[in-house]
N, C-alpha and C positions, 0 to 999 in steps of 0.2 A: 445687339443694339443701340441701340439710338444714334446720331446723330454726332450726338455731339462730339468730344475727346473721349476716346474712353479712359476710366480713373481706374486705378490700382484697387481699388473696393469690387471691381467687373472681375478682376482676376482672385481676389481673399474668395469673392464669390463660386468661383465656379475652381475654389480648389473645393467647397466649401461640399457641393455638389459634389465633389470625386471622390470623396469621404481626407482630402487630405489637408493635412498644416503645415500649409504653407510661411513661408517666414513673413509679421506686417514689423515690419523693420526701417530705422529713418535710413538708413540706405536700399536696401529694396524698394526701394519707394524712390526715388533720385533713379537709380539705377532704368524705373518704369517708364520716367518722365522723360530721360535722356533722353531712350531709346523712342515712343509715340513723341520726340519733339525733334527729331532729325533723323527720321525713319518717314517711307513714303506708308502708307494706310498698309500697303498687304506687305509692309515686310515687316512690321508693329506686327502683324498679327501674324508672320512666322515665327519670328521669334520669342512670342506670351507664349504659342501656339510648342514651340519649341523646349520652354521651360513647364506647361503646363503636360505633354507628354513623357518628357525628363525625369519630371516629380514620381511620377506613376508609371512609373515600369522600373525607378526605384523603388518605391515601394512595392511594387507584383514580384520584386528580385531580392527583401529582405537587406534591401546596405542601405548604410544608415551616412547619409557624404554630408560636409557643411553644408545644413538650404541655404545657409543666406548667402555660402561665398556664390553657388551654383548660379543661384538664383539673375547676382549680379555678373557675372561672369555669362550664363541663356542672356539673358533683357541683353547685354552690350555686345556681343555677338559679331554683329556683321554691324558697327560703326564702321566698320572699311568699307561695305558698299554702301549702307548709304551717302558714303559724301565722296562714289566714284571712284574708289583708291585713292593710287597715288602713282608716276610714273619713277618713283625710289625704289618701293617695297612689297609686298603683294596684302592686297585687299585682308589677308589673318589678320597679317604683323603690322598694319595700322590700326585695324581696331585693339590688336591685344595691348599696344601701345598705348590709345583711349582707355586702356580694360583698367590698365595697372595705373596711372594715372591721375583716374577717377577712385579706385583703391583706395594708393596711399592718400589723395583728398578730402577718402571719409573713414584716414584711422583704421584701416581693414592692417594695418603692418605687414609689413613686406614678406613673410612667409605665405599669409594667404594674395597679396599681390598679385606674388610668382606667379601660383597656379594660378591664380584669373589668367595669367597674361595664356601660360601652358597649355589650357582649355581654350583660348580663341586662336591662337594661333595654329592648334592642330585640329582646330574642327574639321580642318577638311583630308585626316591626316588619319582615319582613323587606325592606322595599322602601326602608329607609335603614339597614338595618346590612351591604346588601353594597357601602356605599357606602365601609366601619369599616375598613377592612382585613383583612388574612390570618386572626390570627387574631378578629376576630368570625367573618370569613362560616364560621371553622370550629369553631365554637362553634352556631352558628343552624345550619347544615344539618344535624347530628344529633341537634340537635330538632327540626327542623322533617321529619327522617324521625320520629325515630320517634312526633311527633302526626300525622300525616299522609300520612305515605311519600314523599315528596320524597324520589325516589335511593334506593327500596327496589330498586327495578326495577334497579339499579349493580350491585348485592353477590349473590353467587354464593350460589346454597342450604345453604351448606354454612358461609358465616360468618352466614346468618339461625338457623340452629340452632343455633349457639355462642351466639348472646347472646342468642336467644329460650328457651333450655335451659337457663343458668346463670343470667338475670333475668328469667322472664315473667311479661307481662305483667295476670295478677292483675284480668280490668275491667278494660281503665281504660279507655276508652270510657267506661265506665257510671259508675264511680265521678269521674273530670275534667271529665263534664257537674253533677253534682251538685255539686261542689266550686264551681267555674267559677257555676253557681247560686247560693245560697249566698251567695257574694260580690257579685255581682248586685241579692243580695236585704240584704242585708248597708250592705254598702258602695255604693248605687248613686250616687250620685255621682264614682266613681270610673272606672265602667263607660260612664257612655253616651256618651266620645267611640272610644271602641276597640272589638275583637274579642267581648267581655263581653257585647256590650251582644245582639246577636245569641243567644245562648243566651238576656238575660235580655226579650229581643222572643219567642221560642220559646215560654218555658216557664214563663213570670210570669204572673199572670194582675195586671195594670194598668201592668205597668212602661212607660214609656217613654224615648226618645234624644235626645240634642242632635240640632238641624239646623241644617244651617251656614245653608244658606240661610234658613232664620228668624233665625237672628242678624246675618246680613249685613243683612234686611232692615228690622231691632226697635230698630239701632242707632240710637242720640238723635242719632241729625244732617237738621235739616231740608233736604232738597236735591228 
C-alpha cells in the first residue's frame, strides 16, 4: 500500500482478488472511513483484515449473511479499543454502542442496528456469539481468524497473501498486548471478569481478577 491513507477502493480491490463481491455502499464506505480515522494503523488494518477473512470464510462455508451489516459491524468492532476503553463499560460495549448509533444514523433500522450491537459486544465471547445467528457468526469468524488464527488453515496461500499484502499486520501482537494492558491498568473494573484479566495477570504487577467462587462464598446469606 502507499503511504497515503488507505482508501475503500483498496479493500474492494482486495475483495476482487479474493473473488469476493464486497458491498460497495455509502454506509460501508462511511464505516471504513470511521474506523480509519479513529484507529491507529495497526488496529485499522486488523479490522479490515477481519472483514476480509470473515467474508472469505463465509464464502468457503456457504454462508449468506447480510454483507453490508457484517461490513459495518466488523469495521467498527474495535472503536472501543481505539479510544482506550472507558471507566464504566467494557471496551466491547463502548464499541457496540458506537456501532449501533452509527447504524441508526445511517438509516439501517432498529433490527440491523441491534444485530450490529450484538456482534460487536460479543466479539470476544464466541461461546455466546455463535448462538446469535448467521450475521453475528460471520462477524466473529473473521475477527477470531485475525486474532488467533481460527479458520486460517481453511484459506488458500493466495488468499492469505492478498490480505496480508494489502493490510499488513504491523506488529499487531505486541501492539494489541500493550493496548489491552493499558485498559487493564487504567480501567481494571471493566476487565476483571473477562479475557483482558489474562493480560493483567501476566503483565501488570498487583493486578487481581474476580473469582466467581469468592463471589458466591461471600454472598450475604446465612446458610
